[in-house]
Each structure stands twice: as C-alpha cells, then as structure tokens.
N, C-alpha and C positions, 0 to 999 in steps of 0.2 A: 586628674580626676577631681571634680568639684561636686560637693553634695550640699543641698539646701536643707535647713532645719525642718523637721517634721512638725506640723501643727500640733500643739499640745505637748511637745517634748520639752525637756528642761531648757533647751536652747531657745525656745520661742518666748521665754520670759522677757527677753529684750527684743530688739528689732530682728526681723527675719534676716539671716545671714548665710553666706556660703562658706564652707570649709573645704580646703583642698588637701588631698593626701600629701602633697609636697609643700604646703604653705608654711609649715613650722618645722624647720630643720632640726630644732632641738628634740621635738617629739620623734621625728624620723630617726634621729641618732640613737635615742633611747630604744626605739623599736628594733633597729638593726643590731645593736649591741646585745639586747636580750635574745634576739633571734639566732645568735651564734649557737645557743643551746640546741636550737632546732637543726642547725647545720651538723652538729655532732651526732644528733639523733639520726639524721638521714645518712650521713657518711658511714656510721657503724652498721646501719641496716644493709647498705649495699656492698661494703668492702669485703665482708667476710666470705662472700661467695667466691671471689677471685683468690683471696688469700688461702682459702682452704685447699685449693689445688696444689699449692706449694708447701703447705703444712704437711700434707700427706707424703710429699717427696722427702721431707726432712725427718719425719717421725714415722717409722715403719708400722708401729703399733696403731697409729691413727689410720693409716692406709688399709690395715687389715680389720679394723673394728668400726663398723658403721655407727654403733652406739656412741663411740667417742666423737665421731664426726658430728652427729646430731647434738651432742652435749656441748661441743665447742660453739656451735651456731646458736643454740637455744639458751645457753647460760646467761648471755647478755639480756635476754628477755625475762628470765627469772629475776635477775638483779633489777631490771627496770620495774617489774611489778612491785618489788619490795621498796624500791626507791620512790615510786609514785605514791604508794600507800603511806609511807612515812613523810614524804615531801609535803603533803598537805599540812600536817601538824607543824613541821619545821617552818613553813611559810607563815602560819598564823602566829607562832610563838616568837620567831626571830626575824621575820620580815622577808620580803622577796629578794632584796639585795644580798643578804647573808646566805639565803638558800642557794642563790645562783653561784656565789663564790664557793660555797661548800661543794656544789655539784662539779665545778671546774677542778677543784683540788682532787676529788675522788676520781674523776674521769682521767685527769693527767696521770695520776699514779697508776691507774689501771692500764692506760696505754703504754707506759714505760715498762710495766711488769710484763705485758704481752710481748713487747718488742725484744725483751731480754730473756724470755722464758726458756729454761734449759730442757723442759719436758712438757708434754701436753697437759699435765695436771696443773702446773704453774700457769700455763696459758689459760686454762679454764678459770682459774682464780682471777686472773686479769680480766677476762671477759665478764665475770661477775661484778668486779669493781666498776668497769666501764658501764655496765647496765645500771648499777646503782646511781651513778652520776646522770645518765640519760633519763632515768625515771624521775629524779628530783627536778631536772630541767624541764621535762615534758609537762609538769604541773606548773612550774614557776613562770616560765616565759609567757604563756598566754595570759596569765593573771596580771603579771607586771605590765605587759603591753596594754591590756584592757584598762587598767587603772590609771595610766598616764595619757589615755587617748580621749579626744573629744568624741562624744557619742555619735556624731554624724558620720565619722570615718572609722569608728572602732572596729567594725567587722573587717575592713580592708587592712588595717594595721595588724590585727591579730592574724589575719590571713598571711601577712608577711612572714610570720614564724613558720607557717606551713610551706611557703615558698622556700625558706631556708632548708626545711626538711627535704623537699624534693630536689633542691639544688645540691644538697649534700649527697643525695643518692647519685645524681649525675656526676658529681665530682669524684665519687668513689670509683665509678667505672673508668674515668680518665686516669686516676691514680693507679688503678690496677694495671692499665695498659702501660703507663709510664715506667713502672717498676718491674715489668716482666723480665727485662734483661739486666737488672741490677743484682749484684750479689746480696744475699740475705733478703730476697724479694719480699716475703710475707712480713718480715720484721719491720721493714720500711712502711709497707702498706698499713699496718696496724699502729705503728709508733708515731707516724706523722700526724695523726689525729690530735696528739697532745698540743700541737702548735696553736690551732684556733682556741683550744680550751685555755691555754696560757694567755692568749690575747684577750679573751673575754674576761678572765680574772683581773688583768691589769686595768682594762677599761671600766669594769664594774666598781673598782676602788674609787674611781673618779666621778661616778654617776650617783644620783640621789636614790634614796629609798622611795617606794611608792607613796605618793602623797595621801592616799586613802588609808594605808596602813599606819602612817605617821599620825594622821588625825585621830584614828581610832585608839591609838596608844597615847593620846594626850600630848603629842608633840606638835601642837597646832601651828606654832610659828614656823617650824621647818616645813610642814605640809604646805602652808600658804606661800612660802618662798619658792617651792617647786612649782606650784600651780601658777604663780606669777610669770614663770617662764613659758607656760603653755598657753595661757589665755590673756586676752586684752583686759583692761581694768573693769569694764562693765561685766563681761562674762565671768571674771574672777569673783565678783561679788555674788553672782548667781550660784557659782559652784560652792562658794563658802556657805551659802544658805542651805544648799542641798546636803553638804557634809555635816552641818550642824544638826539637821533633822536626823540624818543617819547615825550621828554620834549619840543622840538621845536614845534612839532605838537600840543602840549597841550596849547601853549601860547594863542591861540585864544579863549580858554575856561577858562580864568582866573576867571570869575565869575561862580557861580554854574550852572550846566546844569539843566534845568527844564524838567518836563515830556513832555511838548509840543515840546521841542527841538528834542526829539527822532524821531518824525514824519516829521521833516523838511529835513532830509538827506536820500537819497534813500538807501544808503548802510546800515545805521543804522536801517531804517525801515525793511529792508530785514533780518538783523541779529536778530532784536527783534521778527519778525514774526516767524523765525526758532526756536529761543530759547523758546518763549512763547508757540509755537505749540507743542514742545516736552514736556513741562511741562503739558499742557492740556491733551495730549494723555497718559502721564504717569498715570494720574488719571482716565481718561475716559475709559481706557482699564481694569479698575476694581480692581487695586491692593488694595485699601483701603476697597473696598467691601469685599475682601477676608480677610483682616486683622481685620476689625471691626466685621465682621459677620461670621467668620469661624466656631465658635461654632454653630451658627444658621444654617449655610449651612450643617454642619455635621449632625445635627438633622433632617434637611429637607431630608437628604439622607437616613433617616431611623434608625439612632442610637439615641435612646431615653435617654440613660444614660448621665447625666450631666458630670460625671467624665470622661467618654470616650470622650465626646465632647471636654472637656477642655484639655485632654491629647493630642488628635489629633491636637488641635489648638496650643498647645505648640510645637509639632513636626513641624507644619507649620511655626511657628515663627523661630525655630532653622534652618530650611531649608532656610528660607529667609536670615538669617545672613550668613549661609554657602555659599549660592549662590552669595552673595555680595563679599565674599572673592575670588571666582572664577572670578568675574567681575573685581576686582582689578588687578588680574594677567593678564587678557586678554585685558583690555582696551587699554593699550599702546603697545600691541603686534598685536592684530587684528585690532585695530582702533575703533573709536566711531561708525562710520556708519555701518560697517559690523556687529559689536556686536549688535547694535540696531535692524538691520534687522533680524538676526538670532533669537534674543530674541522674536521679534514680530511674526515670523513664528511659533515658539513653542507655544506662547500665543494663537494664532488663533486656532491651532490644539487642545490645551487643553480646550479651551472654547467650541469648538464643542463637545468634549468628555463630558464635564459637561452638556451641553444642551441635548445631546443625552441620557445621563443617566437619567436625570429628565423626559425627554419626554417618555422614555420607562417605567419608573416607574409610571408616571401618566396614561399612556395608560393601563398598567397592572392593576392598581388600579381600573380604570373605567370599565374594563372588568371582574373584580372579581378575577383576577389572584393574585393580591397583596392585602395585608391588607390595611385598611383605612390609608390614608396619615395623617389624623388628629391625629392618635395614634402613629405616627412615626414608623409604622411597616416596616419590610423589605419585599422585594419582594421574594416570596417563592422560595428558592433554586437558584435564579439567581444572588444573590450578587450584585444587581445593586447599593446598597449603597456603597459598596467598589469600584465600577466602578466610582461613583461620587468622592470619596475620591482620587482615582487615578488621575482624572482630576485636582483636587485641587492641588495635589502634583506636577504634571507636570507643572501646571501653575506657581507655585512658582519657580520650578527648571529652567524654561526658563525666567521668568520675572526678577528675582533677579540679575543675572549677567549682564543683558543688560539694559532694560528699567528702572531698579532701579538706577544705577549710571550714565548712559549716559546723561540724561537731565541735571543733576546738573553739570557734568563735562563740557559739551558743554557750558552751560550758564556762567560758570566761566571764559571762555577763548575767547568767540566770540565777546566781546564788547571792543571798544577802552577805554583807561584809563579814559577819561573824562566822559564816559557814563556807566562805569562798575557798579557803585553803583546804579544809577537810573534804568538802564535796568534790572539789576539783581533783584532789588526790585520789579519792575513791573512784571517780569516773575514769580518770586516766588509768587506774589499775584495771578496770574493766576492759579498757582498750588494749592494754598490754597482755592481759590474760587471753582475750579473744585472738590477738595477734599470734600468741604462742600456740593456741589450739589449731588455728588455721595452718600455720607453718608446719606443725608436726603431723597433721593428718592429711594434707592435700594429696601427697603421693600414695598414701595408703588407701584413701577413698578412690583415687584413680584406679588403683589395682583391683579394688572391689567392684566398682560399678562402671568403670571405663571413663575416659576423658569426656565424652559427650554427656554421660550421666552426671559427672561431677559439675560441669558448667550448668547443667539443667537444675541441679540442686541449688547452686548459687543464684540462678535466676529466680527460683522460688523464694529464696530468702530476700532477694531484692524487692519482690512484690510485697512481701510482708513489711519490709522497711518503708515502702511507699505508703502503705496504709498507716503505719505507725506515725509518720510525719504528718499525714492528714489529720489524724485524730488527737495527737498528743503534743505536737510542736507548735507553739504560738509564734507570731512574728515579733521580733524584738528590735527591728531596724529603727534607729533614731531615738530609742527610749533611753532615759537615764537609768542608772542602777536602781534608784528609788522607785521609778515607774515600773520597772520589771518586777520588783518585789511586790508592788501592789497588784500587778497582773496575776501573779501566782495566788495571792490571797483571794482575788475575785474568782479565779478558776476553781480553787479548792473549795470555797464556801458558797459559790454560786451567787455572789453579790455583784451588782452592777452589770454592765454589758461587756465585762471582761476587756479584751484588747481594744475594741472599737471605742469604748469610753475614753481610753487613754489618748487616742489619736484625735478625739473630737473635743474633749473638755478644755475649757479655757482655764489657764492657771489662776490660782488665787492671787489677788493683789498683794 
C-alpha cells in the first residue's frame, strides 16, 4: 500500500513523495509490538464465552447463579473502564512506553490469578485485573502508534491495532477449540493469555518512547534519535520544525492537564465530543452484540446444533479480521469520513435484513408455518435462518473496514499533544462503558421487544450515527497533528474555510 502526500499537508513541505505501509520495517515493528495490547484486548473479549461453559462445570455455584456468570464476564469490562480512564493520565505523566509495560504486568498477573483461581470470587478479581490492563492498553497502543507514524499512513498503522483486536478474537475461538479436551480446560484458556503479554513486556523494554512525548518532556535529543530511524534527513528536518512549533504551544501546559481542562476550551470540547461520539456509536451500532452473542444469534435463527453455531461464529470472527485488513488498505486512501459513512450505510442495510429475517420467522411461527422458535426449528422451506446469517455476514463485512478502525484512528490524531492522553482515555472509557451497556442489555432487550425489534433499534441508532458523522466528523487524512489542531480551532471559532483551507493552502517558506 503506497500513499502520496496530500497537498498542503506537512509532508508537502518538501518534494511530493510516496510512503508505503511496508516501506519502513522499524515503524512496522513498533506498530506490531504496540498492537500486541490489541491482541490481548481481542483475545479476552472472545475467550470468556467458551471458558464460561467449563467454569460452570467446575463451580456449581456459578452454574446455579446467572448473576455470577454475568459478573465473571462483565468484570473485565468494569476494569477496562477504570484502566482506560486512568490510562490517559498515566500516558501523559509517565509516557506511552511505561504505560504499556504497566499494562502488561497487570494483565499477566490477572491471567495467572484467573488460571489458579480456587473459587469464582478469586476468578472475578483476576478478571478485574485483566480488565485494568486491557483498559490502559486500549488507550496507549493507538496513541503510541499514531505518534511514530508518518501522517500519510497513520490511519492504516493505527488500524493495525484494530486488526490485532479482531485477530485476538479469532485466536480465542481457536484456543477454545484446542483446549476442549485438555484437563483444566478453562484455566488454560484464560492463563495462556499471559504469554503475549510477557512477550510485549520484553519487546517494549527494547523499544523507544514516543518521540513526540519525549520532545514535549524536553528530551529533544532522544526524540530526534527516534525520528531519525523513521524519516529520511529532509523529512526529519520538517518533522523537527513541526515539533518545535508544537513544543512552544505546549509550554502553557507544563503541569498535567486534568479532566476538567478538557471542557474549558471550545475546540477541545468539540474534538472530544467527536471522538467520544464515534466510540459510543461504534458500540451502540451493535458490534459486540454480534461478537459476544453470534452463537446465540445463529441458534435464534433456527440452527440448533452447537457445533454449527460455533463454526459459523468462527467464520464471523475470521471475516471481522479480514474486513479490518480491507480497512487498513482504504483508510488512508478513501479517508476516515467517507469510510465511516460507507460502513454505516452497509450496517444499516444489514440490520434491516436481520430484523426482517427474524420478523418473518416469528410471523411464520405464530401462523403455524414455522416450527416452534423454542425448539430452534427452521421455517419450512424458506431458509429464513440462512437469511439471518446473511444479514450477520453483511453486517461484519461492512462494519469491520470502517466503524471498526475509524473511531480508534480518529481518536489517536484529533487531540493536541497536551490533551492526547487524557482525551484518549476519556474517549476509550466511553467505548468500554458503551460496550458494557450493550453486552448487559442485549438479551434483556430481546426478551422485551423481540429479536426483530432489537435489530430494528440498532438500525435506528446506526442512522443517527450516519448523521453524526456527516455533521461532526471532519476529514483528517494526510494532515499533521498540528494541522488537525488548527482544523478544530477553525471549526470551533468559524475562522477560515476549515478543512478545505488546510488541503489547499501553500505552506509558509
């Protein structure tokens, strides 16, 4: 994948050049290493569904108590919310590298606690620790990757972290299958996650801190040393000039930025509203409903076989990862805004298909055309079950390239340096909170309004999300961090021609 510099971007200060996703192995290595945090995020999301089946076998109290089951699943999300909220401050105070190392330590301890848990309550504590580590990593990885990336391919490289998340979900399904016949099944499923965390810990000890964080902390020589491994000599001088400007702007924020400071500046409020809104809509358009409950949805569609449900769920997870690869290719070509809009349009259509499939099935069942839904029968000769699976597949095909990577990419690049950690942490907290709400309410909403009605509600939310992107999300493709900061000032105060001026202005000599 090769991207040319956008006119008027920081990269156009010199000759017009092309930058390839694979052209700098150093940057790619930094990206993949930081993305291991995303792998842990995705693995833990997927593994618990399989592990819970065997946890119930070992602990009778869990088998008899649905609240305990829900707590085991959701406690990681609670920990992630707290980790994400605190992770922003940790990032700004101690750096991206130390934050990643801390996340690895906490995640590893949590994994080992879970694997050795003598009772469900120790298991819940381990889930909380794992969640803390995931929460810190979910803030840190996108920011670190964005700050070491050339702006022409920044979206694709940040999208690599999302690929690691979806790859982790797929890996978790494979691990679940691999350990089904092994003694201590669920302990292996949960404990093996410590291995990639230990690997990332060791690799991060060898890798540098983010050059932008170093520069803002007055460690300019170290920052330039890192930048010299990323850029050629001409481009290096340009980046140093940009960092010098950003450093001057940063002087007024010598003390740490607090959460309340985010709401004191009009342009920062607007940026945070946009970033947090994208994170909220990513979850409320139903992605983790699909990922957490895809076996259940498949069975609701009339396929009673557990093996078939798990197989179709594995295919869904594989499609999610494959779609993310498409997103990595497109995000720096088509842009964040267009990709998000196309993605949401497809999501809306697929949710209507899902709703229609379940509506027809329930109508057929009530009129005696279909066999009873409680026995997961299929509708005689009409293949409505496969119609629902088609909707599920289309949903993943459209969601994964766009609304999967775009919110994380946008949030990694829309905040000024002084606010990047805090705002990124707050926005990730919105994501985790929305994730928790959707995961905890999906089955209850289905019981209240039916499966068709639930997907219709999600379609309505997706329509609102489409409008949100149109009115509030600017295009940041190819822009430097400094140009994005200027973009928000223009939008907040109505100065200049906003984004268009950034793309057309000639740089100052």
